[in-house]
N, C-alpha and C positions, 0 to 999 in steps of 0.2 A: 592518553588512551591509545590503544592499538589502532593502526590505520585500517580503514575498511578494505582497501586493496592496495597492492604494491604499486609504486610509481617507479618504473624502470629508470635507472640512471642512464643518461645519454649525453655524450658518447660513452662507450664502454669504459669500465674502471677495473683494473687488475687488483687482486687481493693478495696480500702477503701476511704471513704470520710473524708476530714479533713478541718475544718473551723477555722477561726480566729475571734472569737466574740468580742475581744477587739477593733476591727476596727469599730464596730458599729452594734450591733445586740441584740435583746431582747431574752429572753428565748423562747418565742413563735416562733421567727425566726429560732432558732436552732432546736426546736422540729419539725417544718415543714420539715427541711432538713433531720433530722434523720428518720422521718417516711417515707419520700419519698425514702431515701436510703434503708431502710428496705424493702419497697414494691418492689423496683426495683432489689433487689438481691445483693446489695453491701455487702461485708464481715463485714464492721464495720463503725461506726460513731465515729470519733475522733475530739477533739477540742484542741486548744492551752490552756495553763494555763498562762495567762498574765493579768495584771491589768491596763496596760496603752497602749493607742493606739500608733501606729507607723506611721510615714510619715505624709502626708498632709490631712488625713481624720479628721473629727471632733471627731469620736469615740462615738458620741451620740447614745443611751441615757446613755452610760457609761458601765463599765465592768460588767460581770457576773462571779460569782465564779464557777470554773470548777467542783468542787466536789459536790456543791449544784445542779448544772445543771445536772450532770450525775446521781446523786441519783434520781432526779425527772424523768429523762428519763428511768431509770431502771424500773420504774413502768408504763411508758407510751409507751414502746416498748416491743417486746416479743422475737425476734430472733437475732437481730443484735448485734454484739459485741460493747463494749463501752470502751473508754480510752482517754488518753491525750498524746500529743506529745509537749513537755514533761513537767511533773510537776517538777518545781524547788524545790529542797529540802530545799531551804532557806525560803520558804513561810510558812511552817507548821512544828511544832515540831514533831519529829519522832513518838512518841507514839500516839498522836492524829491523825496523818496521817495514821498510821497503822489501827486505828479504823475505819476511814473513808473508806479506801480501802476495808476492810473486809465487812463493812456494805453495800457498793455499790455492791459488789460481791454477797452478800446474796440477796439484793433487786432485782437484775437483774436475779436471777436464775443461777448464775455462768457464766456471760458473760463479765467479766472485764479483760482487759489487762492493766498492770501497766507500764506506761512509766515514767521514772525518769531521771532527769538531774541535773547538777550543777548550772544552772542559768547563765544568761549572761547580762540581761538588767538592768543596774544599775539605770536608771532613774525611773523605776517603783518601785523599792525598796525605793528610796528617796521620791517619791510622796506619798507613802502609809506607810511610817515609818517602813519599813522592813529592818533589818540589812543586809548589803551586804559585807560579809567578803572577803578577798583576794582569788584569784583563787585557790591556793593550799588548803586553809581551806575549800572552797566549795567542792572541790573534796574529801577531807577527810570526809565531812559530807555526800556526796553521797555514799562513800564506807561504812560508818557506817550504813546508811539507808538500802542499799541493803543487807548487811550482817545481820542486825537485823531482817529485814522482813523474810528472810529465816528461822531464828531461831524461830521467833514468830509463823510463819505458821506451822512449823514442831513440835513444842513442844507439848507434850500430854496435852489435856485439863485437868484441875485440878492440874497441876503442875506449879510452878513459875520458872522463869529463870532470870538470871543476865547476861547482855550483856555488855562487856566493849569495847568501841570504841575509836577512836582517838579524837573525838570531843563530843560524846554523850555516856552516860552510862544509861542502864536500870537496875534497881535494884529491885529484887523480883517482877518482872512483871508477872501477871497472863497469859500474852500472849493471851488475849481475846479482842474482839471476833475473831473467826476463819472465814476466807472466806469460801464460799461454795465449791469452787474449792480447792483441796488439795494444789495446788500451782498455783495461777494465773500467766499466762505468763508475763515475765518481759522483757521490752524493754529498751535498752540502745542505745544512739545514739549521733552523733555529728562528729566534724572534728578534735578533739584532736588526736595528733599523738602517745601519749604514754599511759597516764592513761585511756583514753576512751576505746581503744581496750583492755587494760588489765582488766578493770572492766567488759567489755562485755564477755571476755573469762571466767571470774570467775563466773558471775552471770546471764548473759542474755540468754533468749530464742530467742530473736530477736535483730538484730543490724540494726539501721536505719541511713542512711546518707541523710540529707535534702538539697534540692535545690542546687545540685552540678552537675558539668559536669561528663561525663562518666569516664574520666581518674581519677578524684578525687574520685569518688565512687569506682572504681576498686582498687585504691591504698589503700583506707581505709578498704575495705574488705580484702585485702591482709595483712594489719596490724593485723586485727582480726585473720586471719589464723595463723600468726606468734605467736600472743599471746596465742592462743589455743595450739599450739605446745609446747610452754614453760610450759604450765600447764598440758600437757598430755591429753588434751580434744580434741575430734574429732570436727573439724571445722564445719562439716555438722550438728552438733547438734544445731547450731545457724542459724535461718532463716535470710536471708539478705533482707532488704527493702530499698526503696528510697521514697522521697517526691518530688512532682513536682506540680507547679502551673498549673491549668487546664484552657484552653481556646479553646474549640472545637466548630466548627460550620458546618452547612450543606453546606454553601457556603461562599465566601469571605466576603460578606456583613455582614453575621451573625458573623463571626469570628471577624471582625472589631468592630462591636457593642459590643461584649462581652469584647474585649480588652479595649475599651474606657470606659466601665462601671467600670472597676477596675483600670483605670488610667495607663494602660500599652500600649506599642507599639507592634503591631503584629509581626514585625520582631524579636524584642527582645524576645517575648514569644516563637516564633518558635525556637529560638536558645537555650533558657534556660528552657523551660517548656514542658508540654504535650499540644501542641497547633497546630491548623490547622484543617484540615478535619479529620473525623474519621480514614481514612486510614493513615494519617500522625501521629495521636496519637498512633495508633496500632504500627506503625513502630518505633516511639520513645520508647515506652514501650518495644518493642522487643529488642532494643539495650541495654536497662538497664538489661533485662533478660540475655543477652549474657554475661554480666560481673558478673552475679550472683544474681541479684535481683529476688526474688520470690513473692514480694508484693510491690505495689505502693500506696502511699497515695496521692490522688488527692486533692490539695488545692483549695477549692471552695471559692472564695472571694466575689462573688455576691450571697448571700443566698436567694435572692428573685427569682432567675432564676432557678426554679425547672425543666424546660424543658431541661436545660443543663445536668442535671443528667440523664434524660430519654434518651437523645441522646447517651450519653456514654454507658449507660446500654444496649441499643438496638443495637448499631452499632460498639462499641469498645470491650466491655466485652466478647461478643460472639466469638470474634476472638482471644482471648488470651489463 
């Protein structure tokens, strides 16, 4: 049932918009959401990095490349931060990926956040001819990528460097181009119990737990705390975030219409997402704040419904 009154989240929580274009969206669809999010004061526009649709949708007109999309948006927006949740390190060779990241950061005026993961969706790799190594090898590749980026970004311009990894070596690399930011914020996330928290403690500025209940999120944050303790790093150096599907409405009829538009049930969304009235969404985000989340990525699955973003900006964000 709708809450009688909102319970403000404390401390404050930032809101970011997160879309899944592989489910069926053009570049123009994404740009409209990004511009609306910027105009409405959201912190960031993020998109998934996937090449194959999921579930019963058609996925038409087909996938768009995450980094081509963000490069274009870097020139068509001016203040909102941009990034991916998460780019699989299986999709792009380490060196060319580093070039793309640096270029998008330059093109955006230093508005890039770098979200990287080990990848999980085997079918999209098979569909587009991308190798899908075993899990341990993918985590090795993620570790190599995170470590190499730190060295590429910090190496003085004009000097070459050699980076030896478990799966990838860079030999006599010029480490160019450099991003505009000295070090773009790095996001690591997921549900892994051991290597994921360890990599976060070593490399991340932000740790994200997507689409999970409060107990799962709290436990994963605690694992990051423990991994930080092992490395002698202060846990508070890593911002904690969560991702939740959004379905907010002014009344029950609007909530039901928005749930139907994304093929979900209202009760299920209320149990597992940021769903219901604005007061309910504020309350849900507040509960995640209580376990440590300081940022929430709102998964917007119906990109044609820009009023949805306006409602949350006007009646949810102001109470966080």
